[in-house]
N, C-alpha and C positions, 0 to 999 in steps of 0.2 A: 157172580162176576168177580174175577180176580182183579188185583190192583192194576195190572197192565191193561186188561180189557177196559177197566173203568177210565184210566187215563186216555186211552185211545178214543173212547166214545166222547170224552169231554173235550179233548184237544184236536181231534180229527173226526168231526161228525160225519164226514163223507167217507170215512175209512182210510186205509193206507194201502199203498201199492206193495205187492209182494215181489221181493227180489232175492235171488240166491246170494248168500254172503260172499261167495267167491267172485261174484260180479261187481260188488261194491267195495271190497276191501283189497288193499295191497299188502302183501306180506313177503318175507324172505324165509326160505327154508333154512332152519338152523341145522347145521351139521353136528351130529352126535358123535362123540368120540368114545368108543368102547373102552372100558377099563375093567380090571379084575376086581373081584369082591375084596381081596386083600388090600388093594390100594384105597378102596372106599373106607374100610375099617381103620386104616392108618390115619386117614384124614379126620375121622370122628374123634380120635383121642387127642 
């Protein structure tokens, strides 16, 4: 039994309800801005 299973058995003896993450979380889609590899190299220096 892994740590998560052990905690669930101790803290939720009747088990837990399964839910898809997209049904219980709110998030915003982050817009990615493409850039050239040269721009990235300039920022590293």
